[in-house]
N, C-alpha and C positions, 0 to 999 in steps of 0.2 A: 504493500500500500504506500509506504514512504517513497519507494523508488518511483512509483507511478505518479505521485504528487510532484516530485522533482522534475519528472519528464514533462508534465503538464505545464509547469512554470517556465521551463525552457521554451516550449512551443509558444506560449503566450508572449514571452519576451521577444522571440524571433518575429512573431507577427507584428508586434508593436514597432520594432525597428524597421521592418519592411514598409510600414505605413508612414514612416517619418523620413522623408528624403534628406540626404546629406546636403551640405553646403554646395558641393560640386554638382550634385544632381539638380539642385535648384537653379544654379547658374546655367546649366545646360538646358533646363526647361525654358528659362528666360530667353536664351539665344534661339531656341526652336520657335518660340512664340514670335520673336522678332522676325525670323525668316518667313513666318506665315502671316506677317502683318497684323498680328494680334497684340497690339502694343499695351493695352491695359493689363492683359494677362501676363505679358512679359514683366511689367513693372511689379505686379503682385508677386511673381515668383522670385524676382531679384531682390525685392524687399525682404522676403523670407530668408534668402541667402544672407543678406546683410544683417538680419537679426541674429543669425548664427555667428557671423564674423563681419563686424563693421569695417574691417581693414581689407576687405576683398576688393582690390582696385578694378579687377575685371568686371565685377558686378556693378560698381559705380559707373564705369564707362558704358556698359551695355544699357544700364538704366537711363543714362543721359541720351543715348541714341533713341530709345523708345520715347522719351519725353520730347525729343526733337521732332520725331515723326508725328507726334500729337500736337505740335505747335506750342509746346510748353518750353519756350526758349530760356526764360529766366531760370526755371527749375533745372533745365539741362546744363546750364552754365555751372550751377552749384554742384551737380553730379560729376561733371568733368573735372571741376576744380578739386573735388574730393579724390578722384582717381589720380590726378597729377600730384597732389600732396602725398599720396601713398607710393607712387612710382612715377618719377619724372623722367624715366628713360624710354617711355613708350610714346612714340610720336602721335599715335592715333588719338589720344585724349586731347593733345594740343590742337590737332587738326579739327577734331569734332567741336571743341570749344570755340575755335575760331569761326566755324560755320554758324554756330548759334549766335555768336556776337555779331556777325554780319546781319543776321535776321533782326537783331535788336538795334541796328544802325550804329553799332560800335565798331567802326572800321579800323580805328587805331588799335583797339584791343584785338581785333581779328588779325591785323598785320603782325602784332607781337606774337600771337600764337602760331601763325603760319611760319614765321621766321624761326621760332623755337622748334617747330616740327621739322623744318628743313635742316636745322642744325643736327638733329638726331637721325633723320632719314632723308637725304637730299634728292633721292631719285623717285619721288612720288609725283606722278603727272598732275593729279587733281590739286595738290597743294600749290604747285606753280601756276596752274590755271586760275585758282581762286585769288591768289596773291596778285597775279597780273591783272585780274579784273578790277581789283581795288585800285591799283596804280593807274590803270586806264581811266577809271572814274574820276580821279583827281588830276588828270592831265599829265601824269608822269609817264609819257609814252615810251621814252627810251628805256626806262627801268622795266616797264611792262613788256617791251620787246625781249628783253633779256630772259624773262621768265617764260614767255611763249616759245622762244627759240630753244631754251633748255628743255621744255616739255616735248618739243618736236624731236629732239635727239633721243628722248626716251620712247616716243611712240609717234612714228611718222605716218600712221594711218588713221589718226584721230581727227575727224572733221571739225570738232569743236575747237581744237588748237588752231587749225588753219583759219577758221572763221575769226577767232580773236586776233591772231597775228595779222590777218588781212585788214581788219578794221584799224589796227594800230599802225600798220604801214601807211594806210591812207592818211592818218593824222600826222604822220611824219613826212608827208610829201614824197612818198615812194609809190606812186600809182601802179607802176609795172609790177613791183613786188606784191602789192595789194591784189591786183588782178590774178597773178599766179596763185596766191594763197587761197583766194576765194574760189577759183576754179578747182583747186585741189579739194577744197571742202565739199564741193558739189560732186566731184569724182567719187568720193567715198560715201556721199549721202545724196542721192540723186533728187530727193524731194526736199532739200534743205532750203526752205523759203527765205530764211534770214540771210543766207549766203547769196541767194539770187538778188535779194534786195540791195545788199551792199555792193555787189558786183554791178548792178544797174546804176547805182549812184556814181561809182568810180568811172564807168564808161561814159556817162553823161558829163561828168566833170572833165573828161578827156575829149569832149565834143563828139563822141561816138553815140549820138542820140538814138539812132535806130537800134543798135545793139543794146544800149542801155535800157530802152523802153521794152525791148523783148525780154530782158532779164527781169525787169520790174513786173511784167505781166506773168512771168513764171512764178515770181514770189507771191503775187496775188492768187494765182491758181493753187499754190500750196498753202493758202490760208495765212500768209503773213500780212495781217490786216493793214498795217500802215503803208504798205506798198500802194494801196489805192490812192492815198493822198499824193504820194510821189508821182504817180501816173498822171493825175489831174494837173499837177504843177509843171510837169516836164514833157508830157507826151500829147501833143495836140495834133 
C-alpha cells in the first residue's frame, strides 16, 4: 500500500510538471504565436516566461516585436530597452528599437540605435536602408548614398535599395545614375509603381517628356496614386 501511494504521488507530480511549461517552452510558444501573427497570445506567453525569469532578454525582445506589430510603439521601446540593458551585444534589439522610435517620430533616437546596431553587425541590409531613409528625409543625400551603396554591395537584387538610391541620385544631380537605378528596381519588380513614378519625373526633368509620361502612366496603372497629379501637370 505504501509503495502504491508513493507511485501515485510521482504520477501526480509528473502530470503537474507537464502542465507547467518551462521558461524556454514559453518563449518558444511566444515566437510561434509571432510567426502566426497572433500577437496578443505571443505577449501573454512571453509575459509568463518573464514571470519565471525577468532577465530573459530574448523574451523582452520578442515581446517588443509583438507590441510593434500591434502598434504599441511606446511599450515596445520599453521592451527593447529592457533587452538591451540585459544584453547589449545583440544588434536586433537596437534595430527593433530604432524602428519603433521612427514610428514615434524620434528620428534622432532611431539614428542612434541604427548606428549602434551597425557597430555590432555592419552587414544588415535593412539597417542601412532605414538609416539612409532618415538621412534622405533630412536632406543629407551624400550620407544617404553611402548607406544605399553599402546595402547594394550586400544585396544587388533588392528593388527597394535601387529605388532609394535612384531617388537620392536625383537629389544629387546625377540623373543618369538615377535612371539606371530606377530601371534596375523595375527589372527586379516589374509592377513597382513608385519606381515608375520617379523614373517618369527624372525623364521629364531631362526633357524626355514622352518617355517620362509613359512611365508616369505605368505608375498610375500600378496604383501609385500621386502619379495622376504628375500626369495632369506634365502630360498634356
